[in-house]
C-alpha positions as a Markdown table, in Angstrom:
| # | Residue | x | y | z |
|---|---|---|---|---|
| 1 | Met | 70.9 | 48.9 | 83.9 |
| 2 | Arg | 72.7 | 52.1 | 84.7 |
| 3 | Ser | 76.4 | 52.0 | 85.2 |
| 4 | Phe | 78.3 | 53.4 | 88.2 |
| 5 | Ala | 79.3 | 56.4 | 86.2 |
| 6 | Asp | 75.7 | 57.1 | 85.3 |
| 7 | Glu | 74.6 | 56.8 | 89.0 |
| 8 | Leu | 77.5 | 59.1 | 90.0 |
| 9 | Ala | 76.5 | 61.7 | 87.4 |
| 10 | Leu | 72.9 | 61.6 | 88.6 |
| 11 | Gln | 73.9 | 62.0 | 92.2 |
| 12 | Gln | 76.1 | 65.0 | 91.4 |
| 13 | Ala | 73.2 | 66.5 | 89.3 |
| 14 | Leu | 70.8 | 66.3 | 92.3 |
| 15 | Leu | 73.4 | 67.2 | 94.9 |
| 16 | Met | 72.7 | 70.5 | 96.7 |
| 17 | Asp | 75.7 | 72.1 | 98.4 |
| 18 | Leu | 74.9 | 73.7 | 101.8 |
| 19 | Gln | 77.6 | 76.3 | 101.5 |
| 20 | Trp | 75.9 | 78.8 | 99.3 |
| 21 | Phe | 76.9 | 82.3 | 100.2 |
| 22 | Ala | 80.6 | 83.0 | 99.6 |
| 23 | Ala | 83.5 | 82.0 | 97.5 |
| 24 | Glu | 85.6 | 81.6 | 100.6 |
| 25 | Asp | 83.4 | 78.7 | 101.6 |
| 26 | Glu | 84.7 | 76.8 | 98.6 |
| 27 | Gly | 88.3 | 77.7 | 99.3 |
| 28 | Arg | 88.5 | 80.4 | 96.7 |
| 29 | Thr | 90.2 | 83.1 | 98.7 |
| 30 | Glu | 92.5 | 84.7 | 96.2 |
| 31 | Glu | 91.6 | 87.6 | 93.9 |
| 32 | Pro | 91.2 | 86.7 | 90.2 |
| 33 | Ser | 94.3 | 87.2 | 88.1 |
| 34 | Glu | 94.5 | 89.3 | 85.0 |
| 35 | Tyr | 94.7 | 86.1 | 82.9 |
| 36 | Lys | 91.5 | 84.7 | 84.4 |
| 37 | Ile | 89.6 | 88.0 | 83.9 |
| 38 | Arg | 90.8 | 88.2 | 80.3 |
| 39 | Lys | 89.8 | 84.5 | 79.7 |
| 40 | Ala | 86.3 | 85.1 | 81.2 |
| 41 | Arg | 85.9 | 88.2 | 79.0 |
| 42 | Glu | 86.8 | 86.2 | 75.9 |
| 43 | Glu | 84.0 | 83.7 | 76.9 |
| 44 | Gly | 81.5 | 86.6 | 77.2 |
| 45 | Arg | 81.5 | 86.6 | 81.0 |
| 46 | Val | 81.5 | 90.3 | 82.0 |
| 47 | Pro | 79.9 | 92.2 | 84.9 |
| 48 | Lys | 76.7 | 93.7 | 83.6 |
| 49 | Ser | 73.4 | 95.0 | 85.1 |
| 50 | Gln | 70.4 | 94.1 | 83.0 |
| 51 | Glu | 68.4 | 96.4 | 85.2 |
| 52 | Leu | 70.4 | 99.4 | 83.9 |
| 53 | Val | 69.8 | 98.2 | 80.3 |
| 54 | Gly | 66.1 | 97.6 | 80.9 |
| 55 | Ala | 65.6 | 101.0 | 82.6 |
| 56 | Leu | 67.3 | 102.9 | 79.8 |
| 57 | Val | 65.5 | 101.0 | 77.1 |
| 58 | Leu | 62.2 | 101.9 | 78.8 |
| 59 | Leu | 63.1 | 105.6 | 79.4 |
| 60 | Met | 64.6 | 106.6 | 76.1 |
| 61 | Pro | 61.9 | 105.2 | 73.8 |
| 62 | Ala | 59.3 | 106.8 | 76.1 |
| 63 | Leu | 61.1 | 110.2 | 75.7 |
| 64 | Ala | 61.3 | 109.6 | 71.9 |
| 65 | Ile | 57.5 | 109.0 | 71.8 |
| 66 | Leu | 56.9 | 112.1 | 73.9 |
| 67 | Phe | 59.1 | 114.1 | 71.5 |
| 68 | Leu | 57.6 | 112.7 | 68.3 |
| 69 | Ala | 54.0 | 112.5 | 69.6 |
| 70 | Lys | 52.6 | 115.2 | 67.2 |
| 71 | Thr | 54.3 | 113.7 | 64.2 |
| 72 | Met | 53.2 | 110.2 | 65.1 |
| 73 | Leu | 49.6 | 111.4 | 65.7 |
| 74 | Lys | 49.5 | 113.0 | 62.3 |
| 75 | Thr | 50.8 | 109.8 | 60.7 |
| 76 | Cys | 48.1 | 107.7 | 62.5 |
| 77 | Val | 45.4 | 110.1 | 61.4 |
| 78 | Glu | 46.7 | 110.0 | 57.8 |
| 79 | Met | 46.8 | 106.2 | 57.9 |
| 80 | Val | 43.3 | 105.8 | 59.2 |
| 81 | Arg | 41.9 | 108.2 | 56.6 |
| 82 | Phe | 43.8 | 106.4 | 53.8 |
| 83 | Phe | 42.3 | 103.0 | 54.7 |
| 84 | Leu | 38.8 | 104.2 | 55.5 |
| 85 | Glu | 38.6 | 106.1 | 52.2 |
| 86 | Arg | 39.6 | 103.0 | 50.2 |
| 87 | Ala | 37.9 | 100.4 | 52.3 |
| 88 | Val | 35.3 | 99.7 | 49.6 |
| 89 | Glu | 37.6 | 100.2 | 46.7 |
| 90 | Leu | 40.5 | 98.0 | 47.4 |
| 91 | Asp | 40.8 | 94.2 | 48.0 |
| 92 | Pro | 43.6 | 93.4 | 50.5 |
| 93 | Thr | 44.1 | 90.0 | 48.9 |
| 94 | Lys | 44.6 | 91.3 | 45.4 |
| 95 | Asp | 45.8 | 94.9 | 45.5 |
| 96 | Pro | 49.5 | 95.2 | 46.5 |
| 97 | Ile | 49.0 | 98.9 | 47.4 |
| 98 | Val | 47.3 | 97.9 | 50.6 |
| 99 | Ala | 50.4 | 95.9 | 51.8 |
| 100 | Arg | 52.8 | 98.6 | 50.7 |
| 101 | Ala | 50.7 | 101.3 | 52.4 |
| 102 | Phe | 50.6 | 99.3 | 55.6 |
| 103 | Phe | 54.3 | 98.7 | 55.8 |
| 104 | Ser | 55.0 | 102.3 | 54.8 |
| 105 | Tyr | 53.0 | 103.6 | 57.7 |
| 106 | Phe | 54.3 | 101.0 | 60.1 |
| 107 | Ile | 57.9 | 101.9 | 59.3 |
| 108 | Lys | 57.1 | 105.6 | 59.8 |
| 109 | Leu | 55.6 | 104.9 | 63.2 |
| 110 | Ala | 57.8 | 102.1 | 64.6 |
| 111 | Leu | 61.2 | 102.6 | 63.0 |
| 112 | Pro | 62.3 | 105.8 | 65.0 |
| 113 | Ile | 61.3 | 104.1 | 68.3 |
| 114 | Met | 63.0 | 100.9 | 67.4 |
| 115 | Leu | 66.2 | 102.7 | 66.4 |
| 116 | Val | 66.2 | 104.6 | 69.7 |
| 117 | Ala | 65.6 | 101.3 | 71.7 |
| 118 | Val | 68.4 | 99.4 | 69.8 |
| 119 | Phe | 70.9 | 102.3 | 70.1 |
| 120 | Thr | 70.1 | 102.6 | 73.8 |
| 121 | Ala | 70.5 | 98.9 | 74.5 |
| 122 | Val | 73.9 | 98.8 | 72.7 |
| 123 | Phe | 75.0 | 102.0 | 74.4 |
| 124 | Ala | 74.0 | 100.7 | 77.9 |
| 125 | Asn | 76.0 | 97.5 | 77.3 |
| 126 | Val | 79.1 | 99.1 | 75.8 |
| 127 | Val | 79.2 | 101.6 | 78.7 |
| 128 | Gln | 79.3 | 98.7 | 81.2 |
| 129 | Thr | 81.5 | 96.2 | 79.5 |
| 130 | Gly | 83.3 | 98.1 | 76.6 |
| 131 | Phe | 83.1 | 96.8 | 73.1 |
| 132 | Leu | 82.9 | 93.0 | 73.2 |
| 133 | Phe | 82.0 | 90.6 | 70.4 |
| 134 | Thr | 82.1 | 86.9 | 71.0 |
| 135 | Thr | 80.1 | 83.9 | 69.9 |
| 136 | Lys | 81.2 | 81.6 | 72.7 |
| 137 | Pro | 78.0 | 82.1 | 74.8 |
| 138 | Leu | 76.1 | 80.8 | 71.7 |
| 139 | Thr | 78.2 | 77.7 | 71.3 |
| 140 | Pro | 76.2 | 74.6 | 72.2 |
| 141 | Asn | 77.3 | 72.9 | 75.5 |
| 142 | Phe | 76.1 | 69.3 | 75.5 |
| 143 | Ser | 77.3 | 68.8 | 79.0 |
| 144 | Lys | 74.4 | 70.9 | 80.2 |
| 145 | Ile | 71.7 | 68.7 | 78.6 |
| 146 | Leu | 71.3 | 66.8 | 81.9 |
| 147 | Pro | 69.6 | 69.3 | 84.3 |
| 148 | Arg | 71.4 | 69.9 | 87.5 |
| 149 | Phe | 68.5 | 70.7 | 89.8 |
| 150 | Gly | 70.5 | 71.1 | 92.9 |
| 151 | Lys | 72.8 | 73.7 | 91.4 |
| 152 | Tyr | 69.8 | 75.5 | 89.8 |
| 153 | Phe | 67.8 | 75.8 | 93.0 |
| 154 | Gln | 71.0 | 76.7 | 94.9 |
| 155 | Arg | 71.6 | 79.6 | 92.5 |
| 156 | Thr | 68.0 | 80.8 | 92.0 |
| 157 | Leu | 66.5 | 80.3 | 95.5 |
| 158 | Phe | 69.2 | 79.7 | 98.2 |
| 159 | Ser | 72.1 | 82.0 | 97.2 |
| 160 | Met | 72.9 | 85.6 | 97.7 |
| 161 | Glu | 72.2 | 86.2 | 94.0 |
| 162 | Gly | 68.7 | 84.5 | 94.4 |
| 163 | Leu | 67.8 | 86.6 | 97.5 |
| 164 | Phe | 69.0 | 89.8 | 95.8 |
| 165 | Asn | 67.0 | 89.1 | 92.6 |
| 166 | Phe | 63.9 | 88.3 | 94.6 |
| 167 | Ala | 64.2 | 91.5 | 96.7 |
| 168 | Lys | 64.8 | 93.4 | 93.5 |
| 169 | Ser | 61.7 | 92.0 | 91.7 |
| 170 | Val | 59.5 | 92.8 | 94.7 |
| 171 | Leu | 61.0 | 96.3 | 94.9 |
| 172 | Lys | 60.3 | 96.8 | 91.1 |
| 173 | Met | 56.7 | 95.7 | 91.4 |
| 174 | Ala | 56.3 | 98.0 | 94.5 |
| 175 | Ile | 57.8 | 100.9 | 92.6 |
| 176 | Ile | 55.5 | 100.5 | 89.6 |
| 177 | Gly | 52.5 | 99.9 | 91.8 |
| 178 | Ile | 53.1 | 103.0 | 94.0 |
| 179 | Val | 53.9 | 105.2 | 91.0 |
| 180 | Ala | 50.7 | 104.1 | 89.2 |
| 181 | Phe | 48.6 | 104.6 | 92.3 |
| 182 | Ile | 49.9 | 108.1 | 93.0 |
| 183 | Ile | 49.6 | 109.3 | 89.4 |
| 184 | Ile | 46.1 | 107.8 | 88.9 |
| 185 | Arg | 44.8 | 109.0 | 92.3 |
| 186 | Gly | 45.9 | 112.6 | 91.4 |
| 187 | Glu | 43.7 | 112.4 | 88.2 |
| 188 | Ile | 40.9 | 110.3 | 89.6 |
| 189 | Val | 38.3 | 113.1 | 89.3 |
| 190 | Arg | 39.2 | 113.8 | 85.6 |
| 191 | Leu | 39.1 | 110.1 | 84.8 |
| 192 | Ala | 35.6 | 109.8 | 86.4 |
| 193 | Asn | 34.4 | 112.6 | 84.1 |
| 194 | Leu | 35.6 | 111.0 | 80.9 |
| 195 | Gln | 32.2 | 109.7 | 80.1 |
| 196 | Thr | 31.0 | 113.3 | 79.5 |
| 197 | Ala | 34.3 | 114.5 | 77.9 |
| 198 | Ser | 35.1 | 114.6 | 74.2 |
| 199 | Leu | 37.1 | 111.9 | 72.4 |
| 200 | Trp | 40.1 | 114.2 | 72.0 |
| 201 | Ser | 40.1 | 115.1 | 75.8 |
| 202 | Ser | 39.9 | 111.4 | 76.7 |
| 203 | Val | 42.7 | 110.4 | 74.5 |
| 204 | Thr | 44.9 | 113.3 | 75.7 |
| 205 | Leu | 44.3 | 112.5 | 79.4 |
| 206 | Val | 44.9 | 108.8 | 79.1 |
| 207 | Ser | 48.0 | 109.2 | 76.9 |
| 208 | Ser | 49.5 | 111.8 | 79.3 |
| 209 | Leu | 48.9 | 109.6 | 82.3 |
| 210 | Ala | 50.5 | 106.6 | 80.5 |
| 211 | Met | 53.5 | 108.7 | 79.5 |
| 212 | Arg | 54.0 | 110.1 | 83.0 |
| 213 | Leu | 53.7 | 106.6 | 84.4 |
| 214 | Leu | 56.3 | 105.3 | 82.0 |
| 215 | Ile | 58.8 | 108.1 | 82.5 |
| 216 | Val | 58.6 | 108.2 | 86.3 |
| 217 | Ala | 58.8 | 104.4 | 86.6 |
| 218 | Ala | 61.8 | 104.3 | 84.3 |
| 219 | Leu | 63.6 | 107.0 | 86.3 |
| 220 | Leu | 63.0 | 105.1 | 89.5 |
| 221 | Leu | 64.1 | 101.8 | 88.0 |
| 222 | Leu | 67.2 | 103.6 | 86.7 |
| 223 | Ala | 68.0 | 104.7 | 90.2 |
| 224 | Leu | 67.4 | 101.1 | 91.4 |
| 225 | Ser | 69.9 | 99.8 | 88.7 |
| 226 | Val | 72.8 | 101.6 | 90.3 |
| 227 | Pro | 73.1 | 99.3 | 93.4 |
| 228 | Asp | 72.4 | 96.4 | 91.1 |
| 229 | Leu | 75.4 | 97.3 | 89.0 |
| 230 | Phe | 77.7 | 97.4 | 92.0 |
| 231 | Phe | 76.2 | 94.0 | 93.2 |
| 232 | Gln | 76.8 | 92.5 | 89.8 |
| 233 | Arg | 80.4 | 93.6 | 89.8 |
| 234 | Trp | 81.0 | 92.3 | 93.3 |
| 235 | Gln | 79.3 | 89.0 | 92.4 |
| 236 | Tyr | 81.4 | 88.7 | 89.2 |
| 237 | Thr | 84.7 | 89.2 | 91.2 |
| 238 | Glu | 83.5 | 86.6 | 93.7 |
| 239 | Ser | 82.7 | 84.1 | 90.9 |
| 240 | Leu | 86.2 | 84.5 | 89.5 |
| 241 | Lys | 88.1 | 84.1 | 92.8 |
| 242 | Met | 90.7 | 81.4 | 92.8 |
| 243 | Thr | 92.0 | 78.8 | 95.2 |
| 244 | Lys | 95.7 | 78.9 | 96.2 |
| 245 | Gln | 96.3 | 75.8 | 94.1 |
| 246 | Glu | 94.8 | 77.5 | 91.0 |
| 247 | Val | 97.1 | 80.5 | 91.6 |
| 248 | Lys | 100.1 | 78.1 | 91.8 |
| 249 | Glu | 99.1 | 76.3 | 88.6 |
| 250 | Glu | 98.6 | 79.6 | 86.7 |
| 251 | Arg | 102.0 | 80.8 | 87.9 |
| 252 | Lys | 103.6 | 77.6 | 86.7 |
| 253 | Met | 101.9 | 78.0 | 83.3 |
| 254 | Tyr | 103.2 | 81.5 | 82.9 |
| 255 | Glu | 106.6 | 81.2 | 84.6 |
| 256 | Gly | 107.3 | 77.5 | 84.1 |
| 257 | Asp | 107.6 | 74.8 | 86.8 |
| 258 | Pro | 110.1 | 76.1 | 89.4 |
| 259 | Leu | 111.6 | 72.6 | 89.7 |
| 260 | Ile | 112.2 | 72.5 | 86.0 |
| 261 | Lys | 113.5 | 76.0 | 85.9 |
| 262 | Gly | 115.9 | 75.2 | 88.8 |
| 263 | Arg | 117.2 | 72.1 | 86.9 |
| 264 | Leu | 117.7 | 74.2 | 83.8 |
| 265 | Arg | 119.7 | 76.8 | 85.7 |
| 266 | Gln | 121.8 | 74.1 | 87.3 |
| 267 | Arg | 122.5 | 72.6 | 83.9 |
| 268 | Met | 123.5 | 76.0 | 82.5 |
| 269 | Arg | 125.8 | 76.6 | 85.4 |
| 270 | Glu | 127.4 | 73.2 | 84.9 |
| 271 | Leu | 128.0 | 74.0 | 81.2 |
| 272 | Leu | 129.4 | 77.4 | 82.1 |
| 273 | Ser | 131.7 | 75.9 | 84.7 |
| 274 | Arg | 133.0 | 73.4 | 82.2 |
| 275 | Asn | 133.6 | 76.2 | 79.7 |
| 276 | Met | 135.4 | 78.3 | 82.3 |
| 277 | Ala | 138.6 | 78.2 | 80.2 |
| 278 | Ala | 136.7 | 79.7 | 77.3 |
| 279 | Asn | 134.5 | 82.1 | 79.4 |
| 280 | Val | 137.2 | 83.8 | 81.5 |
| 281 | Pro | 139.2 | 85.2 | 78.5 |
| 282 | Lys | 136.0 | 86.9 | 77.3 |
| 283 | Ala | 135.5 | 88.6 | 80.7 |
| 284 | Asp | 136.0 | 92.4 | 81.2 |
| 285 | Val | 137.4 | 92.0 | 84.7 |
| 286 | Val | 138.0 | 89.4 | 87.4 |
| 287 | Ile | 137.4 | 90.5 | 90.9 |
| 288 | Thr | 139.4 | 88.6 | 93.6 |
| 289 | Asn | 139.6 | 88.3 | 97.4 |
| 290 | Pro | 142.6 | 88.0 | 96.5 |
| 291 | Thr | 143.3 | 84.3 | 97.3 |
| 292 | His | 140.1 | 82.7 | 98.4 |
| 293 | Phe | 137.5 | 83.9 | 95.8 |
| 294 | Ala | 137.4 | 85.0 | 92.2 |
| 295 | Val | 134.5 | 86.3 | 90.1 |
| 296 | Ala | 134.7 | 87.0 | 86.4 |
| 297 | Leu | 132.3 | 89.6 | 84.9 |
| 298 | Glu | 131.4 | 90.2 | 81.3 |
| 299 | Trp | 129.6 | 93.5 | 80.2 |
| 300 | Asn | 128.2 | 94.1 | 76.7 |
| 301 | Arg | 126.2 | 97.3 | 76.5 |
| 302 | Glu | 124.2 | 96.2 | 73.4 |
| 303 | Ser | 123.0 | 92.8 | 74.6 |
| 304 | Met | 123.1 | 92.9 | 78.4 |
| 305 | Ser | 121.2 | 95.1 | 80.9 |
| 306 | Ala | 123.9 | 94.6 | 83.5 |
| 307 | Pro | 127.2 | 92.8 | 83.9 |
| 308 | Val | 126.9 | 89.0 | 84.0 |
| 309 | Val | 128.9 | 86.5 | 86.1 |
| 310 | Thr | 130.6 | 84.2 | 83.6 |
| 311 | Ala | 132.8 | 82.3 | 86.0 |
| 312 | Lys | 133.4 | 82.1 | 89.8 |
| 313 | Gly | 135.2 | 79.9 | 92.2 |
| 314 | Ala | 136.9 | 79.5 | 95.5 |
| 315 | Asp | 140.4 | 78.3 | 96.5 |
| 316 | Glu | 141.8 | 76.1 | 93.7 |
| 317 | Val | 139.1 | 77.2 | 91.2 |
| 318 | Ala | 139.8 | 80.8 | 92.1 |
| 319 | Phe | 143.5 | 80.3 | 91.5 |
| 320 | Arg | 142.7 | 78.7 | 88.1 |
| 321 | Ile | 140.5 | 81.7 | 87.2 |
| 322 | Arg | 143.2 | 84.2 | 88.1 |
| 323 | Arg | 145.8 | 82.2 | 86.2 |
| 324 | Ile | 143.6 | 82.1 | 83.0 |
| 325 | Ala | 142.8 | 85.8 | 83.3 |
| 326 | Glu | 146.5 | 86.8 | 83.7 |
| 327 | Asp | 147.4 | 84.6 | 80.7 |
| 328 | Ser | 144.6 | 86.1 | 78.6 |
| 329 | Gly | 145.3 | 89.7 | 79.6 |
| 330 | Val | 142.0 | 90.1 | 81.5 |
| 331 | Pro | 142.4 | 92.7 | 84.3 |
| 332 | Val | 142.4 | 91.3 | 87.8 |
| 333 | Val | 141.1 | 93.7 | 90.5 |
| 334 | Glu | 141.4 | 93.0 | 94.2 |
| 335 | Asn | 138.2 | 94.0 | 96.1 |
| 336 | Arg | 137.7 | 91.7 | 99.1 |
| 337 | Pro | 134.1 | 92.7 | 100.2 |
| 338 | Leu | 132.8 | 92.9 | 96.6 |
| 339 | Ala | 134.4 | 89.5 | 95.6 |
| 340 | Arg | 133.0 | 87.8 | 98.7 |
| 341 | Ala | 129.5 | 89.3 | 98.2 |
| 342 | Leu | 129.3 | 88.5 | 94.5 |
| 343 | Phe | 130.5 | 84.9 | 95.2 |
| 344 | Ala | 127.8 | 84.4 | 97.9 |
| 345 | Glu | 124.9 | 86.1 | 96.1 |
| 346 | Thr | 125.2 | 85.2 | 92.4 |
| 347 | Glu | 125.5 | 82.1 | 90.3 |
| 348 | Ile | 127.2 | 81.7 | 86.9 |
| 349 | Gly | 125.0 | 83.2 | 84.3 |
| 350 | Asp | 123.3 | 85.7 | 86.7 |
| 351 | Ala | 123.3 | 89.4 | 86.2 |
| 352 | Ile | 124.8 | 91.3 | 89.2 |
| 353 | Pro | 122.3 | 92.5 | 91.8 |
| 354 | Glu | 121.3 | 96.1 | 91.6 |
| 355 | Gln | 122.8 | 97.1 | 94.9 |
| 356 | Tyr | 126.3 | 96.4 | 93.4 |
| 357 | Tyr | 125.8 | 98.5 | 90.3 |
| 358 | Gln | 127.7 | 101.5 | 91.7 |
| 359 | Ala | 130.7 | 99.4 | 92.9 |
| 360 | Ile | 131.0 | 97.5 | 89.6 |
| 361 | Ala | 130.7 | 100.7 | 87.6 |
| 362 | Val | 133.7 | 102.1 | 89.6 |
| 363 | Val | 135.7 | 98.9 | 88.9 |
| 364 | Leu | 134.9 | 98.9 | 85.2 |
| 365 | Ala | 135.6 | 102.6 | 84.9 |
| 366 | His | 139.0 | 102.0 | 86.5 |
| 367 | Val | 139.7 | 99.0 | 84.2 |
| 368 | Tyr | 138.7 | 100.9 | 81.0 |
| 369 | Lys | 140.9 | 103.8 | 82.1 |
| 370 | Met | 143.8 | 101.4 | 82.6 |
| 371 | Asp | 143.2 | 99.9 | 79.1 |
| 372 | Glu | 143.2 | 103.4 | 77.6 |
| 373 | Ser | 146.5 | 104.3 | 79.4 |
| 374 | Arg | 148.1 | 101.1 | 78.2 |
| 375 | Gly | 146.9 | 101.8 | 74.6 |
| 376 | Gly | 148.2 | 105.3 | 74.8 |
| 377 | Lys | 151.7 | 104.2 | 76.1 |
| 378 | Ala | 151.9 | 101.5 | 73.4 |
| 379 | Ala | 151.1 | 104.1 | 70.7 |
| 380 | Ala | 153.7 | 106.4 | 72.1 |
| 381 | Gly | 156.4 | 103.6 | 72.2 |
| 382 | Ala | 155.6 | 102.7 | 68.7 |
C-alpha cells in the first residue's frame, strides 16, 4: 500500500500547470541577481544556442573537405591501389600490416576533418559562454528517477520553448528541402545524362552537388541560429528571474538579517553610551548647542574613512559630556545647527554623513590650529 507521501509525489509528477508562458505567471518578476547568475554558471547553466554550434560544425568541416579534396582523393586512390594489389597476397586475420595500413589511411583521411570539427565545436561554445569547465551537469541526480510527465510535456509541447523549437525544426527541414530542390533542379539535365558519362564525370558532378548543398544549407542554418541565440539568452534570463521573497532572502544572506543587525547596532550603542566617560576623552572635538545638545567626534586618518560619533546626548547627558571634555582638555566648539543636525541624524558609532564633511573639516581645522597655537605658546613660555 502506498503512503500519503508516495501519493502526493505521484500527483505532483503528473500535475500539469496551466500557466506555461512567462516567469511573471509564477510570481518571478525580479531580474536575476549577480549571485544567482554566478551560481547557475557554476552548475553549468549558461545561455547557449546549439543551432549555432551545429551550423558551424557543419560548415567548417565541409569547407575543410573542399580545401583538402585533392589530397584526400589521392589518399583514397592510393589506399584502393594498396589493398587491391595485395588482395591475394595478405591474410587480414594473420598479417598485421593490413590493420596498420587501414588505420594509417583512416587517420590521414579522417583526422584533419575531426580536428576541424572538434576545434569548431569548442570555439562556438567558448564564444557564447566563455571558458567554463564544470562536472556538475554530469553528477547523478536521483530525484529525477521518477519521471515528471506533466513538466516534460509542459516544456516540450505547451511552452514558449516547445513552440519555438517546433517552429525551428520545421524551418530547418524546409530550408534543407528547398536548397536541395533548387540545387538539384539546376543540374537535372546533367544528372539525367550520367548514364552515358564517364566515371570521373559522374563522381565530380555528384560530389560538387553534395558540397554545394552542404555549404549553402550550413550558411542558411547559421543565419537561423542568430535569432535562436537571442531567444536562448532571453529564455535563460526568464528562467533565472526571482520572486520578491527570494530577493529578500538573498539580501539577508549577504547583508545579514536587518532585525539582527539592528539589535547589534543597538547593543553597540548601549556599550558606547556606558563607556562615555572613556570615549569622550579620546574625542578630537565636542560640538555643542551649547546647552541642549553635545556630540563628541573622533577622527583617525589611518583607520577611519570619516569622523565617527563616539558620544552624544541632550540636556543632562550633554552637560556631562561637556564637563568630561573640559576636564580632559578636549576642545568644545559651539555650533548650534551642526550640533542639532548631528544629534538628530547620527547614532553613537556612526560615521558623519557626507553632507557635513565640509562643516566638520572647518571645525577640525580650527581645533588643530588652536592646538598648534597652544603648543607654540607653551614652548615660548618654557
